[in-house]
KOLGU-491319 format. One line per 10 residues: number of its first residue (from 1); for each residue x, y, z of C-alpha. Coordinates in pm, 1 decimal, m for minus. Layout:
NUM) X Y Z | ...
end
This chain:
1) 2030.2 m489.1 m1690.4 | 1741.6 m477.1 m1939.9 | 1449.1 m314.3 m1759.7 | 1210.8 m556.3 m1931.9 | 1364.0 m840.0 m1728.1 | 1175.9 m690.4 m1431.0 | 923.3 m436.9 m1558.2 | 612.0 m513.6 m1760.0 | 630.1 m433.5 m2129.3 | 356.1 m227.4 m2292.6
11) 198.1 m548.4 m2420.6 | 222.5 m719.6 m2081.9 | 44.6 m428.1 m1913.7 | m261.2 m533.2 m2112.8 | m470.4 m214.5 m2093.0 | m502.0 m39.9 m2432.3 | m745.2 220.8 m2293.5 | m492.4 415.8 m2085.1 | m217.9 661.6 m2176.8 | m7.5 578.8 m1871.1
21) 354.7 532.3 m1984.1 | 496.3 181.7 m1968.0 | 750.5 320.7 m1720.5 | 944.1 643.1 m1669.1 | 1318.5 696.7 m1623.6 | 1511.8 969.6 m1444.5 | 1328.2 970.8 m1111.5 | 1405.5 975.5 m742.0 | 1214.7 780.1 m477.7 | 1246.6 831.6 m104.4
31) 1086.4 593.3 143.7 | 901.8 779.2 420.1 | 868.4 521.8 695.3 | 584.2 593.3 939.6 | 294.6 833.8 918.4 | 460.4 1101.9 1129.4 | 746.9 1127.8 878.5 | 511.4 1142.5 580.0 | 269.9 1391.0 734.6 | 550.1 1628.7 830.5
41) 681.2 1627.9 473.0 | 331.1 1674.3 334.0 | 275.2 1984.1 547.2 | 603.6 2137.1 429.6 | 522.0 2078.3 62.4 | 160.8 2199.8 74.2 | 239.7 2509.8 278.8 | 491.1 2613.8 11.7 | 230.8 2615.1 m268.0 | 124.8 2939.7 m433.1
51) m182.0 3051.9 m626.5 | m218.3 2855.0 m948.7 | m29.0 2550.2 m820.7 | m209.0 2213.5 m827.0 | m288.4 1982.7 m535.3 | m463.8 1658.0 m630.3 | m531.8 1367.8 m394.4 | m712.3 1034.2 m379.1 | m779.0 830.3 m66.6 | m974.6 549.1 95.0
61) m1051.6 755.5 403.2 | m989.3 1115.1 507.0 | m1045.9 1244.0 860.9 | m1072.2 1624.2 853.2 | m953.1 1665.1 1213.8 | m645.8 1440.6 1188.4 | m348.0 1645.1 1307.1 | m46.2 1621.2 1080.7 | 190.7 1755.3 1347.5 | 149.5 1772.9 1723.7
71) 55.5 2139.0 1699.3 | m140.5 2095.9 1376.8 | m253.0 2175.0 1115.7 | m525.6 1920.8 1055.6 | m583.1 1767.1 712.7 | m880.2 1996.5 654.3 | m691.7 2304.3 772.3 | m389.0 2231.8 551.6 | m583.7 2168.4 230.7 | m840.4 2441.6 296.4
81) m569.4 2701.3 360.1 | m407.8 2603.6 30.7 | m739.5 2648.1 m151.9 | m788.2 2992.3 6.1 | m443.1 3094.3 m124.7 | m555.2 3012.3 m478.4 | m408.4 2662.8 m502.8 | m625.7 2441.3 m722.6 | m728.2 2163.7 m480.1 | m910.3 1860.5 m618.4
91) m975.7 1534.0 m435.8 | m1135.8 1193.9 m488.6 | m1247.0 1010.5 m174.4 | m1418.5 676.0 m169.3 | m1786.2 740.1 m98.3 | m1772.6 436.1 130.3 | m2038.9 218.1 280.6 | m2254.7 329.0 572.8 | m2078.1 419.3 895.8 | m2289.0 165.6 1083.8
101) m2072.1 m94.7 908.2 | m1756.5 73.0 1050.5 | m1654.9 245.0 729.3 | m1596.3 613.9 668.0 | m1883.7 771.1 475.0 | m1935.7 1067.4 708.7 | m1563.4 1135.9 762.4 | m1500.7 1149.8 388.8 | m1808.5 1364.8 331.2 | m1702.0 1606.0 607.6
111) m1348.5 1647.4 471.4 | m1491.6 1716.7 127.0 | m1731.1 1977.9 266.5 | m1451.9 2158.1 453.8 | m1230.4 2182.4 145.6 | m1519.8 2283.5 m79.7 | m1608.8 2569.8 157.5 | m1254.6 2703.9 107.6 | m1277.7 2691.8 m271.9 | m1151.5 2341.6 m347.9
121) m1349.3 2047.6 m483.4 | m1369.2 1694.9 m344.1 | m1587.0 1425.3 m498.1 | m1718.8 1117.2 m318.5 | m1646.2 842.0 m567.7 | m1841.8 516.4 m564.8 | m1743.8 396.2 m913.6 | m1650.8 52.3 m782.2 | m1777.1 m304.9 m798.6 | m2034.3 m417.3 m545.2
131) m1853.7 m452.7 m215.4 | m1547.2 m278.2 m356.5 | m1357.8 34.8 m259.4 | m1122.7 299.3 m389.6 | m805.5 214.9 m201.0 | m545.7 434.3 m374.9 | m348.3 670.8 m146.7 | m200.3 943.5 m366.3 | m109.7 1311.7 m340.4 | 17.3 1493.8 m651.2
141) 168.9 1843.5 m629.8 | 241.7 2038.1 m950.7 | 400.4 2381.6 m971.7 | 357.4 2523.6 m1324.7 | 665.9 2728.2 m1402.8 | 868.3 2537.4 m1138.9 | 839.4 2176.6 m1261.9 | 1164.8 2072.3 m1094.1 | 979.9 2113.6 m761.6 | 690.0 1884.5 m855.6
151) 642.7 1593.7 m616.9 | 401.2 1306.9 m558.7 | 338.0 1082.9 m259.4 | 212.1 726.5 m309.7 | 200.7 424.4 m83.2 | 1.2 281.0 204.5 | m68.8 578.4 433.4 | m420.2 725.7 443.1 | m496.3 1083.4 546.3 | m682.4 970.4 856.1
161) m674.8 874.9 1222.1 | m430.5 616.4 1360.4 | m170.5 676.2 1087.7 | 51.3 934.0 1264.8 | 288.3 699.6 1444.8 | 668.6 685.0 1450.6 | 949.8 434.6 1507.1 | 873.8 407.9 1882.0 | 525.5 283.0 1793.2 | 332.2 449.8 2069.9
171) 36.7 497.7 1834.1 | m145.0 801.5 1700.5 | m296.6 1031.8 1967.3 | m609.7 1025.0 1747.1 | m681.6 652.8 1715.0 | m947.2 452.1 1538.3 | m1119.2 164.0 1714.3 | m953.7 m167.9 1641.2 | m914.0 m509.7 1796.0 | m864.9 m484.0 2172.6
181) m526.8 m652.7 2135.1 | m383.6 m328.6 1994.8 | m483.0 m115.1 2292.9 | m631.1 233.0 2311.6 | m375.1 384.1 2071.8 | m292.6 109.5 1820.8 | 73.8 114.8 1714.2 | 91.1 150.3 1334.6 | 366.1 61.6 1086.2 | 341.6 202.4 733.3
191) 541.1 330.3 433.5 | 484.9 603.0 173.0 | 707.0 704.9 m119.9 | 805.0 1063.9 m203.0 | 861.4 1076.8 m579.9 | 1019.5 1333.5 m810.3 | 1082.8 1332.1 m1183.2 | 871.6 1225.7 m1483.4 | 683.5 970.0 m1271.4 | 492.5 1263.6 m1120.0
201) 336.1 1317.2 m1462.8 | 225.3 951.7 m1475.7 | 66.2 983.4 m1131.5 | m97.2 1312.5 m1230.2 | m250.7 1126.6 m1525.6 | m370.5 849.2 m1292.9 | m567.1 1109.8 m1096.6 | m699.7 1278.1 m1410.7 | m823.2 951.8 m1561.8 | m1047.2 890.8 m1262.1
211) m1153.3 1254.9 m1226.3 | m1251.9 1292.9 m1592.4 | m1416.9 953.0 m1635.0 | m1772.4 981.4 m1766.3 | m1915.5 706.9 m1544.2 | m2153.5 865.7 m1285.3 | m2005.7 893.4 m936.2 | m2296.2 709.1 m768.7 | m2310.7 344.4 m872.4 | m2526.2 196.9 m597.3
221) m2872.5 278.8 m719.7 | m3124.6 559.0 m685.4 | m3143.5 557.4 m304.9 | m2779.3 651.7 m259.5 | m2808.0 910.6 m535.7 | m3110.7 1074.0 m369.4 | m2932.5 1065.6 m33.2 | m2627.4 1239.7 m182.1 | m2844.2 1505.1 m345.9 | m3026.3 1573.0 m19.7
231) m2691.9 1617.3 153.3 | m2574.7 1856.2 m118.4 | m2299.6 1629.3 m250.5 | m2108.0 1743.4 m557.3 | m2188.0 1479.9 m820.8 | m2024.6 1650.9 m1118.1 | m1650.8 1705.3 m1163.5 | m1543.5 2050.7 m1272.9 | m1295.0 2076.2 m1556.3 | m931.0 2041.1 m1460.2
241) m654.8 2275.4 m1576.6 | m451.0 2141.7 m1866.5 | m195.2 1888.8 m1751.3 | 154.2 2042.4 m1732.7 | 444.0 1874.7 m1915.6 | 622.1 1604.5 m1720.6 | 881.4 1732.9 m1473.0 | 1246.1 1708.7 m1581.7 | 1458.3 1410.4 m1490.4 | 1557.8 1419.7 m1125.8
251) 1754.6 1105.7 m1048.9 | 1874.3 756.1 m1137.9 | 1557.8 549.2 m1091.6 | 1315.8 394.9 m1336.8 | 965.3 370.1 m1191.5 | 669.8 171.5 m1320.7 | 323.4 277.7 m1205.9 | 112.9 m32.5 m1134.6 | m261.4 m22.3 m1081.2 | m568.0 m233.9 m1017.7
261) m908.6 m153.4 m1163.6 | m1182.8 m417.4 m1175.4 | m1388.8 m522.9 m1471.9 | m1724.6 m357.9 m1401.7 | m2041.9 m221.9 m1556.2 | m2054.2 50.0 m1667.3 | m1683.2 19.1 m1747.5 | m1413.7 273.0 m1675.5 | m1329.5 465.6 m1989.7 | m958.1 424.3 m1915.2
271) m981.0 50.0 m1831.1 | m1279.5 m99.6 m2012.7 | m1187.6 m455.1 m1914.8 | m1018.9 m352.4 m1591.9 | m645.1 m339.3 m1522.9 | m433.0 m582.1 m1322.4 | m83.2 m440.0 m1364.8 | m29.1 m472.8 m987.8 | m84.5 m849.2 m1011.6 | 110.4 m881.2 m1335.5
281) 400.0 m670.0 m1208.6 | 437.8 m874.8 m890.8 | 404.0 m1199.9 m1083.8 | 687.5 m1109.2 m1320.5 | 917.6 m993.0 m1040.9 | 852.7 m1289.9 m811.4 | 917.1 m1537.0 m1092.8 | 1264.9 m1383.0 m1123.6 | 1340.4 m1418.6 m750.6 | 1632.5 m1646.0 m661.6
291) 1753.3 m1572.7 m306.9 | 1524.7 m1351.6 m96.1 | 1175.5 m1205.5 m115.2 | 1121.4 m959.1 168.0 | 768.9 m832.5 214.7 | 557.1 m642.3 462.9 | 183.1 m670.1 421.6 | m142.9 m609.0 602.9 | m313.5 m927.6 488.0 | m117.7 m1192.1 289.7
301) m423.5 m1410.9 281.6 | m508.7 m1516.7 m72.8 | m437.1 m1872.3 m187.2 | m394.3 m1754.5 m548.7 | m124.9 m1506.8 m442.4 | 37.2 m1756.3 m204.9 | 61.1 m2009.7 m486.4 | 281.1 m1764.6 m674.7 | 528.1 m1761.1 m384.2 | 499.8 m2138.6 m341.3
311) 585.2 m2200.2 m708.1 | 891.5 m1976.5 m682.7 | 1005.8 m2154.5 m365.2 | 965.2 m2496.7 m525.0 | 1158.1 m2398.2 m836.8 | 1450.3 m2225.1 m663.8 | 1596.2 m2416.3 m369.7 | 1803.5 m2123.9 m242.0 | 1506.7 m1885.8 m227.4 | 1377.1 m1764.3 110.3
321) 1061.4 m1569.1 193.1 | 1055.3 m1324.9 486.0 | 709.0 m1182.3 556.0 | 616.6 m926.9 824.5 | 243.7 m919.3 901.4 | 10.1 m803.8 1182.4 | m20.5 m1036.3 1480.9 | m399.0 m1000.9 1488.6 | m664.1 m885.2 1240.3 | m784.7 m530.3 1295.7
331) m1129.5 m649.1 1408.5 | m1275.1 m859.3 1689.8 | m1602.5 m1045.3 1699.0 | m1735.1 m1397.1 1659.5 | m1852.0 m1327.6 1304.2 | m1589.2 m1079.5 1178.8 | m1277.5 m1253.7 1311.0 | m1287.2 m1608.2 1160.6 | m1298.7 m1497.8 791.9 | m999.1 m1273.8 861.3
341) m809.4 m1563.9 1015.4 | m887.1 m1835.4 764.7 | m736.6 m1662.7 460.6 | m396.8 m1603.1 621.7 | m382.6 m1952.3 766.8 | m444.6 m2097.3 420.9 | m186.4 m1875.0 250.9 | 92.3 m1932.6 503.7 | 22.3 m2304.8 512.6 | 43.7 m2325.2 133.5
351) 382.0 m2150.0 128.0 | 515.8 m2349.7 421.4 | 426.1 m2681.5 259.1 | 627.1 m2579.2 m47.1 | 942.0 m2496.9 154.0 | 897.7 m2542.1 530.8 | 1257.7 m2438.3 612.2 | 1256.0 m2133.1 383.7 | 933.4 m1953.4 479.5 | 975.4 m1711.9 771.0
361) 671.8 m1514.9 889.5 | 688.8 m1265.8 1175.2 | 471.6 m1010.2 1347.7 | 584.0 m695.0 1529.2 | 547.5 m555.4 1880.1 | 671.0 m236.3 2044.3 | 904.1 m237.4 2343.6 | 607.4 m251.6 2583.1 | 490.5 m573.6 2418.3 | 186.9 m424.4 2243.2
371) 139.5 m567.1 1893.3 | 208.5 m325.9 1606.7 | m46.7 m320.1 1327.0 | 146.5 m369.5 1002.9 | m30.4 m168.5 732.8 | 271.6 m134.7 500.3 | 263.0 m285.5 151.5 | 629.4 m335.1 60.1 | 804.0 m601.8 m145.8 | 1179.9 m625.4 m214.7
381) 1304.2 m899.6 m448.8 | 1673.8 m994.6 m434.9 | 1767.2 m635.3 m344.4 | 1688.6 m533.6 m704.4 | 1316.2 m470.0 m758.5 | 1104.6 m297.3 m495.7 | 738.4 m202.3 m486.1 | 556.2 22.3 m238.9 | 187.1 89.7 m274.6 | m168.2 64.5 m149.3
391) m220.6 m296.0 m259.3 | m213.6 m596.1 m29.2 | m114.1 m949.3 m121.4 | m467.6 m1071.8 m173.3 | m712.8 m1125.3 m455.1 | m919.6 m819.7 m361.7 | m623.2 m585.4 m408.1 | m504.8 m759.0 m724.9 | m842.4 m767.0 m902.3 | m1133.1 m597.5 m721.9
401) m1053.6 m258.3 m563.5 | m873.3 38.3 m714.7 | m507.4 21.6 m611.5 | m184.2 203.4 m691.1 | 176.4 93.1 m651.0 | 515.0 213.1 m772.9 | 782.1 m41.1 m869.9 | 1136.5 97.0 m859.1 | 1460.2 m8.6 m1030.4 | 1762.7 196.3 m929.8
411) 2036.4 219.6 m1195.0 | 2293.5 258.7 m913.2 | 2460.1 m72.6 m828.3 | 2527.7 m140.9 m460.4 | 2882.8 m268.2 m431.5 | 2851.6 m423.4 m85.7 | 2896.2 m799.8 m64.0 | 2714.1 m991.0 m200.0 | 2722.1 m764.6 m504.8 | 2488.6 m989.0 m706.3
421) 2283.8 m1197.0 m460.4 | 2057.1 m1353.6 m723.8 | 2347.5 m1451.1 m949.7 | 2165.2 m1330.4 m1260.4 | 2402.3 m1044.4 m1337.3 | 2158.2 m774.6 m1224.8 | 2359.3 m671.2 m920.2 | 2208.3 m546.5 m597.3 | 2057.1 m199.1 m635.8 | 2095.4 77.2 m380.3
431) 1735.2 183.5 m326.5 | 1599.8 m170.8 m290.2 | 1877.7 m284.4 m58.7 | 1875.5 33.5 149.9 | 1499.2 6.5 206.3 | 1515.8 m357.9 312.7 | 1803.4 m285.2 549.7 | 1635.9 21.2 699.9 | 1320.9 m173.9 774.9 | 1510.1 m467.8 923.7
441) 1730.8 m244.3 1139.5 | 1419.8 m95.4 1296.4 | 1251.6 m431.9 1348.9 | 1567.4 m580.8 1503.7 | 1679.5 m274.9 1705.9 | 2005.6 m298.9 1511.0 | 2258.3 m15.8 1483.6 | 2436.0 m157.7 1178.2 | 2381.1 m385.8 878.8 | 2598.7 m659.8 1025.0
451) 2445.0 m997.3 948.0 | 2180.1 m849.6 719.6 | 2341.7 m803.2 377.1 | 2370.4 m1163.6 260.5 | 2023.7 m1323.5 218.8 | 2097.1 m1646.2 407.6 | 2283.4 m1463.0 682.7 | 1993.6 m1215.9 709.2 | 1750.6 m1504.5 753.5 | 1965.3 m1651.4 1033.0
461) 1996.3 m1312.3 1203.9 | 1624.9 m1240.6 1189.8 | 1530.9 m1590.8 1303.7 | 1769.7 m1579.5 1598.4 | 1653.3 m1235.6 1712.3 | 1283.6 m1323.8 1682.3 | 1330.9 m1658.0 1858.7 | 1505.6 m1493.2 2153.7 | 1219.6 m1249.5 2201.8 | 960.6 m1527.8 2173.5
471) 1147.7 m1741.9 2425.3 | 1177.0 m1445.8 2665.3 | 800.6 m1404.4 2657.2 | 738.1 m1776.6 2702.6 | 987.0 m1788.7 2988.3 | 792.0 m1536.1 3191.3 | 983.8 m1225.9 3079.2 | 1267.9 m1289.2 3320.0 | 1572.6 m1066.7 3292.7 | 1625.5 m781.2 3045.7
481) 1409.8 m776.9 2736.5 | 1614.2 m896.3 2435.3 | 1659.3 m644.2 2153.2 | 1425.4 m663.1 1859.1 | 1054.5 m634.1 1788.1 | 986.5 m932.5 1562.2 | 824.4 m1249.9 1694.1 | 756.4 m1565.5 1490.1 | 399.4 m1542.4 1368.5 | 162.1 m1818.9 1474.3
491) m154.1 m1925.0 1294.6 | m423.6 m2161.7 1413.7 | m642.0 m2373.3 1190.1 | m1007.5 m2301.7 1261.4 | m1232.6 m2592.4 1366.5 | m1437.2 m2745.4 1086.8 | m1764.4 m2592.9 1200.6 | m1619.9 m2241.5 1178.2 | m1449.5 m2311.6 847.0 | m1782.0 m2428.6 708.8
501) m1910.8 m2070.9 697.6 | m1588.3 m1865.2 732.5 | m1427.7 m1992.8 410.0 | m1721.4 m1894.1 184.9 | m1751.3 m1559.4 365.0 | m1380.5 m1495.4 317.6 | m1393.1 m1585.0 m52.5 | m1707.5 m1389.6 m138.8 | m1693.8 m1087.4 93.5 | m1340.9 m1037.2 226.1
511) m1137.6 m1146.5 m76.5 | m1362.7 m1126.5 m385.3 | m1254.7 m1159.2 m747.1 | m1287.3 m854.1 m973.1 | m1160.7 m1011.9 m1295.7 | m1363.4 m1059.9 m1611.1 | m1507.9 m1409.8 m1636.8 | m1273.8 m1497.3 m1922.7 | m968.4 m1424.8 m1708.1 | m1112.0 m1611.9 m1411.7
521) m1171.2 m1923.7 m1619.7 | m820.3 m1901.6 m1763.3 | m667.7 m1845.7 m1419.0 | m486.8 m1533.3 m1539.4 | m439.9 m1188.2 m1392.8
end
């Protein structure tokens, strides 16, 4: 299978200002499903670091008191202890908007202060477009002299409250406030990748490009700069140690690092016109889909992204789309809720019109009936190509905020029937198929892969299981609860008077466009 059938070529990546490799071969990827699994692994890796080792991280939000295990340590304790041992700890946290708008300025500032007091350095980074954010969730661990032990973590899980949940979905003991529908401890579904091999060098470079960029950290005018100076914020990045050589090959997987950076002024030195390899990578993969696109996503609410799925469904009559999304937005309120609802309703409606019998959208609940907030960003195409990252299926993630995703092609062919579901000669691949099956087994309370391997049979199995649970609820919950956690997702079209203001608010504030004007006019990513 030529990798260029699925991966972007150097020319297709379209960013001449970066040194990120087109892709790397010889890697391993392990899917860490749920925050509790990821946090436990993170503790083990960081606690094993010695003086002179490197610990780099980027995040959207970091809560210093978030416990990574029941007995601790907290995020701040783990990273601070590493810094005190002589580990070189460097972090980039989004500076964020004011906390009065329910963002995370003070949490991020506090985590940075704690690590700095121990000898590390964390910068609050506001080099974003107006209304934008740094949304990448990345930890890079390098061990000079022991490169075979280098590891990176990338995906959808932030180092903050509400993320430490597990397969039972009882929620994190340290929750954040969300929509009342999710209860006091919102159940949380998420995925992070643990990565070894040369890809760690590419992710190390991703961190270094942002850290070393010459654009000033404060980009929101003199008031925010004065405020940061009064609070003693570190506004100047210290020099990093020289980047170690890439780790040796560690496995059978080729991995392509995909990113989003907006076109902005002043421009990033490593992406002067921005970078949309996330959008371009998904576009190429989805155009090759023939039988099944399986995705889990927090939003799925952009008409431009939905049109990509709709085109694929119209062109290929055997193609199905399974999407797992949250039942409710994460916010309540008469002004916050409608813009969150209108985008998803538009996107799902667009896909459903293209292929009403082949679009299957579900949300998730735990066994007590509490909705599970789906924060994962996973896409599996025909059991061949898989991507896990920080990016959602919306225009904001594909053009406006900084994002990071890893697309994986496993050279190992999965011999289970059907051996080549798409019929293109690529063959099903083990990592992609195993991830899809693992996620579906959890959602369906299934002990085996029976009825899940073949795409059409999987669709029938999922539909039947979700319909039984929906009917049990509608029938008054009589008798034993049927197995499974998926329920068919329902959307409601807003009345015209709400759409009158919610649609513009959604387009301008919730799902803005970060492309250069030339690309917008051309309708290209």
